[in-house]
C-alpha positions, 0 to 999 in steps of 0.5 A: 474710544476710536480716534482716527480723525474722529471729532469728539465733543464734550457737552452738558449743563453749565457748572458741572465741571465740563471744562475740567473733563475736557482738559483731562481728556486732552492730557489723556489723548496726548498719550497716544494721539500724534495730531490733536486739535483742541477747539475751545468753543466756549466764548470765554475760552475756558479750557484754554485757560485751564490748560495754561494757554492764552490765545491771542486771536479767536475765530469770533474776532476774525469773523467780526473783522470780516463783517466790518471790513468787506474788502478784507472778506473779499481778500480772504475769499481768494485763499483756500479757507482751510489755510485761512483758519489754520492761521488762527490755530496756535501750536502748544509746546505741550503737543497739541494745536488750539483753535479758540472760537471766541464770541458767537455774536456781534454786529452785522450779518454772520450767516454767509461768514459762518458757513464759510468758516464752518467749512474751513474748520471742518476741513482743518479737522480732517488733518488731525487724528483727533479733534476735541471740542469743548462746548459752552453749555448745550451743543447746538452752537458747536454744530451751528458755528464749528462743524457739520458732524460729531462722531463721539459725544461726551455728556458730562453731568454732576449728581444733581437731577437737573444736570442728569436730565440735561444730558438727554436734551443735549444728546437729542439736540446733537442727534438732530444737528448731526443729519442722521449720522450715528453718534457714539454717546458716553455719559460721564458723571462728575464730582461723585462724593460717595457710593450713594451718589454713584448709585443714585446717579446711575439709576437716574441715568438708566431711567432716562434711557442711557448708561453711565460710561464713567463715574469721576470722583470729586478730586481735590487736586482739580480745586487746588490746580484751578485755584493756583492757575496751574495747568490741568495737564500737570495733574498727577497720573494717579489723581482720581479724576485722571484715573477715572477718565482714562477708563473712558477710552475703553468705556462701553458705548451708550446710544 
């Protein structure tokens, strides 16, 4: 998986463990990435909490402030928008920067403000070796509110047929929003319990015209850490999910 300023986006159907995958990928990327930006694009700020972070301000709150206070918007427009967005970024002592998108909607017209902020976010991404975006279910809200492009798309599903079918829909939406730019696509099958799960899910994904990059076994450590509020960054290096997702860094690309 290439880095060098790439924007990596994690998407999929809700409830498949996408946020845990994003958290573990953050752990893995920190091994080799000097400048990592994590964008939590879920309105409920899922991955930030999973990593033990509690952002004080979100882009959504800031957007609402601009809508409700036109004078504030005029003041902001006098500054380079990238520096405005940077003020919303927090730096973790674990070695990455975090931008929480927060709520997507509110009262008032967001069109002009969204375009302004999206330009600022994408400009900011250019300052990092890698940007990892954890989406809410689906993908279109990220392209609409965060960035104009995706370089690598990590599609997460569990072994259920509905979640497997959703990866194709998410992939197609991402391609439509990416304005004909190529996307490297990696399918991750999460919570695999046994060889039967692996075989059935792999066959279903092939029938949908894709290939599985990584099978992630069901990992009791994740359940324990989430239950006690421990950061998934502290998962053991030999935890089954960590070992499996490390393979994604050199996984073959499915397009």
